[in-house]
N, C-alpha and C positions, 0 to 999 in steps of 0.2 A: 479286531479289538485292541491289539497292541499299538495301533497307530492312533487311537482315540486321544490320548494325552497330547501327542504331537499336533494333531488336528485342532484341538482345543486351544493350545498355546498359540498356534499360527493364527487362528481366528481372532483371538484377543489382540494380538499385535496389529493385525490388519484393521480391526475396528478402532483401535486406539489411534492409529495413524490417520484415519479418516475423520476423526473428530476435530472440528474447527477449534483452534486455540482461543478464539474469541467467544466460544460458547459459555464461558464463565462470566461474561459481561452481558448486561442487558443492552438492547438496541439504544435505549435512551442514554445509557452511560457512554456508549461508543459514539453516538451523535454528539454528546457533550464534549468528548475528547476531540472529535473532528473540528467542532466549532472553536474549541480552545486553541488547537494547533494553528488555526487561521488567525485568531486574535493575537497569538504570540509570534506571528510571522515566521512560522516553521514552514519549510518547503520540502516536498518530496519530488525528486527528479526521476523520471522513468521513461520507459519506452513500451509501446503497445505489444511488442513481440517478446518482451523480457519475461521469462518464466518466474523469476523471483519477484518481479513487480506484480504478477498475477497472484502469487502467494500472499504478498502484502495486501493486495486489494481484497482478497478473500478473507483475510483476518478482520478487515474493517466491515466486510459485508456491504449491506445497502448504504451504510454510512460513508463509504468511499465516495459516493456521489457528492457529498458535502465538500470533501477535499477538492474535487474537480470544480464544483461551482464556485468555491471561494478562492480558487487560485493557489491552493496549497500544492496540488499535484500539477507538475509541469511536464508536458510531453516533450521529449528531446529528439524524437525521430524527425529528420529533415523532410521526409516524405509526407508528413502531415501538414500539408499546405493546401489552401483552397485552389480549385481549378478556375477556369475562366467564368464558370457559372456560379462561383462562390461555394461549391461543394467540397467537402473534405473526403478523402478516401474512407471507405466504410471501416477499415481496420483501425482507424484512428479514434473511433467511437465518439465523434463529435468534439474532440479536443484538438485545437490547432497547435502544431509543433512550434517550439521556440528554440530551435537548434542553435542559433547564435548566442542566446542567453546561456544555454548549457555549456557551449564551448568557452564562452567568456568566464564562466564560473569554474572551469576546469573539471566538469563532470564527465567521467569516462567509465563509470560503473553504475549499474542500476540495481535496485533503487539506491539513491543517495539522499539522505535526509540532511538538511542544513538548518542551523539554528542562528538566532540573532547574535550570539557570542562568537560566531564564525567557526564553531565546531561542526563536525560532520560525523554521520554514522552511515556506513556503507553496508548494504545487504538488507535482508529481511529483519525487521525489528519487532520484538514483542511489544504489544500495546501498552502493557504496564511500564515498560522501560521508556517508551516514547513519552508517556504521560509524566513520568518522573523527571526525565531530561528537560521537558518543556515547562514543567511546573503546573501541570494540569491534573485535575481530579479524574480518577477512573475507579468506579465502585464495582466490586464483585457482587454478583447476584446474591 
């Protein structure tokens, strides 16, 4: 019985840590942000093996596919190239790597977000901060 308060506090911390930061935004709002980032020519440089890139992708949820489709997300791993049959390694999740571009842009940490004004943000970024920086709308549920 004396451990019940400790167990309760620990459970709350674990549950809070598992809650997606993007849960306060609707899918439509995050889709809108993803499309706006594309329109504003914002880029996210990452690598398939990068844990922080996975965290960033999780924050966008299904909307991250928009970033991939519209060329916002750029894969930097040089192993993500097509083989003789035109297939990419499975780990690359269908995204062909652009290692030369990443090198020419001086990208050496992932994720790195770049903006048309030549500013950069390195590391996982909150969606509302990305929206503000890019001049995009992001409505809370």
